[in-house]
C-alpha positions as CSV (number, residue, x, y, z in Angstrom):
1,X,-42.6,-18.9,-19.8
2,X,-45.7,-17.4,-18.3
3,X,-45.4,-14.3,-16.2
4,X,-47.6,-13.5,-13.2
5,X,-49.5,-10.3,-13.3
6,X,-49.7,-8.1,-10.3
7,X,-52.9,-6.2,-9.9
8,X,-51.8,-4.4,-6.7
9,X,-48.5,-3.0,-5.6
10,X,-47.0,-3.7,-2.2
11,X,-47.7,-0.9,0.3
12,X,-45.2,1.9,0.2
13,X,-45.8,3.5,3.6
14,X,-43.9,2.4,6.7
15,X,-45.4,3.5,10.0
16,X,-43.8,3.4,13.4
17,X,-45.4,3.9,16.8
18,X,-43.8,3.9,20.2
19,X,-46.3,3.2,23.0
20,X,-45.3,4.1,26.6
21,X,-46.9,3.4,29.9
22,X,-46.2,4.1,33.6
23,X,-46.9,0.5,34.2
24,X,-43.8,-1.3,35.6
25,X,-43.1,-5.0,35.5
26,X,-43.2,-6.8,38.9
27,X,-40.0,-6.4,40.8
28,X,-38.9,-3.2,39.1
29,X,-38.4,-0.4,41.6
30,X,-36.2,2.0,39.8
31,X,-37.8,5.0,38.1
32,X,-38.8,4.5,34.5
33,X,-41.6,3.3,32.2
34,X,-42.4,0.5,29.8
35,X,-42.5,0.9,26.1
36,X,-43.5,-1.1,23.1
37,X,-42.4,-0.2,19.5
38,X,-44.6,-1.2,16.6
39,X,-43.8,-1.0,12.9
40,X,-46.2,-1.9,10.0
41,X,-46.7,-1.3,6.4
42,X,-49.9,0.2,4.8
43,X,-51.1,2.2,1.9
44,X,-51.1,5.9,2.1
45,X,-54.9,6.1,2.2
46,X,-55.3,3.9,5.3
47,X,-55.8,5.5,8.7
48,X,-52.7,4.7,10.8
49,X,-54.4,5.1,14.1
50,X,-57.2,2.6,13.2
51,X,-54.6,0.2,12.0
52,X,-52.5,0.6,15.1
53,X,-55.6,0.0,17.3
54,X,-56.2,-3.3,15.4
55,X,-52.6,-4.4,15.7
56,X,-52.2,-3.8,19.5
57,X,-55.7,-4.8,20.6
58,X,-54.8,-8.6,20.9
59,X,-51.3,-8.1,22.1
60,X,-50.2,-9.0,25.7
61,X,-48.6,-5.8,26.9
62,X,-47.0,-7.4,30.0
63,X,-45.0,-9.9,27.9
64,X,-44.0,-7.6,25.0
65,X,-43.3,-4.2,26.6
66,X,-39.8,-3.6,27.8
67,X,-38.7,-1.5,30.8
68,X,-37.0,1.7,30.0
69,X,-35.3,3.4,33.0
70,X,-35.1,7.2,33.2
71,X,-31.7,8.5,32.3
72,X,-30.0,11.0,34.6
């Protein structure tokens, strides 16, 4: 039996970002905001802000972000 050799370990860092905007979906009149949560894995040496920018650049905010009403 031949074993595969791994030259690189899987990333150990989990990064979370919550993006919020005052933009509201059409038809929403109650006070609140929209938000989009993003999670990814990366190595400890990578810049998380550069990686986040690369992840969200092609995303369609209007179809992915969810409305979050303000709580009283």
